[in-house]
C-alpha positions, 0 to 999 in steps of 0.5 A: 604635951610638955609645957614650960612657964618660962624659957630656960636660962642656960640656952639662947632663946628667942622671945615672943614679940607680940604682947597681947597673945597668950603664949605656951612654951614647949620643950618637945618637938613633937608638940609642934604639929598640935600647937600649929594646927590652927594654921594648917597641918604640920608633919615631920617636925625635927629639932636640929639642936640637942633635945634638952636645948629645944624649945618653941612657943605659940600664941594665937589671936583670931580676927574675923577668920584671919589668924594672927600667930606668934611663933618661934623656936630653936633650930627646927625643920618641919613640913606643911601640907595642904595649905590653902591660905596665903601667909604674911609673916614678919621675922623679929629675930633669927631666920627662916627658910621656906621651900615650895614647889614655886621656889625657895626664899629665906627671911631674916631679922626685920624682914617679912615674906609672903607665901602662896598656898601649897605644900612647903618645907620649913627650916629655921630658928627665929621669933616671928608672927604670921597672918593667915588670909583666905585668897578669896578675901584678898581677891574681894579686897582687890576688886573693891579697891579697883572699883570693880574695874579689875578682871576677877579672873586675872587677879585670881590667877595672880593669887594662885600663881605668885611665887613666894617672896621675901623682903629684907629690912627697909621702909616697906618691911618697917611698915609691915612690922608696924602693922603687926605691932598696931594690931597687937596694941589694939588687942592689948587694949581689948581682945575684941577691938581688932574684930570691931575695927575690922582690921582683917580688912586692912590686912587683906588690902595690904596683901592685895597691894603687895601682889599688885602695887598698881592698886595704889596708882591713880588712873584717869578713870578714877577722876572720870568716874567721880565726875560722871557719878558725883551728884547722882544717887551713888554717893548719897546712898553711900552716905545714908548707908554709913549713917544707918550703920555707925555701930558696924565696922564699916570696912573700906572694902565694903564701902568701895564695893557698895558704891562701886567707886575705886579706892581713889575715886572714893577718896576723891568723892569724900574730899570733893563733897565733905573735905575729909577722908572717909575714915575722918568723916565716919569718925565725925559722924560717930562722935556727933551721934554720941553727943546727941545721945548723951544730951538726950532730954530724957534719961540718956543711955549709959556711956558704954551703950552710947559708945557701942551704938556709935561704933566704939567697942573700947571706952578708952578710945571713945573717951579720947576721941570725944574729948579731942573733938568736944573739949569735954569727956563723955562723963561730963556731958552725961552728967550735965543738964541739956541747957548747960551743955555747950561744948566747943567743937574742936574738930 
């Protein structure tokens, strides 16, 4: 396998965009199969530029079973066989054409595309990023968002019959590109941060909405569901579960599935009872728990231990949120005697 440390200066070369990935560069098209193995079987790679001008690069970040792949190359053709995952890909430069049994589509700079499982032929010269997602996880996210009201069989058929589709530059494309950049920024701070923040759930929910935009629509049953269940045990049980699991990622899909609230009904329940969104309330609970631990009368745990116990795998993010809420840094509270700690709650 031929690797190069930097791109050749004498040819036009697409560059990687995601800064957190560790990239390898290759000058042999035969390396394509091995380098892309994490996202499926690649066969028949063929460069469409002179051999001396060929290059490609690959970087990989796994996130709880989801693979984020940064990939680019000069003009290249190859085939992928036996693909079972759904592909969400953003094109940062150049273009890529994909031909499948369900149709053909082309994606160019600042656009993105969504591909079902199945065999495909690929051609193009570009810099892009790809998420590979399991159809079952997308189905589970969609069912959770719908509060269980969505027929599993219907959504399963949609997952296995949708046609490849490309979106050109525009608002939705900017949102998808922003999602890639957000996950990249989290991984740059700490490689485990996307895992601890359960960003794979965010991806599954995004793809679920791309396939079925009605998941974002309000239906009468959402408010009716809230009226009939508010004050019963479901919401209280959910709150108890969250408080007992603040050290866990607490994915929205898991909360919806546990409570059997739809996405909308869950938002309504938190606004009605707690005057905030689920994510805001969870953050407040984590920070309040952290303050309590840092103010322990006996020897308090280390700041890192407190952060992890309260669901913050990254100390920088923990310190930033803590100071924004209390007006003091965690280290200031950690050093001060209990009697002297009287921070103003800035939440």
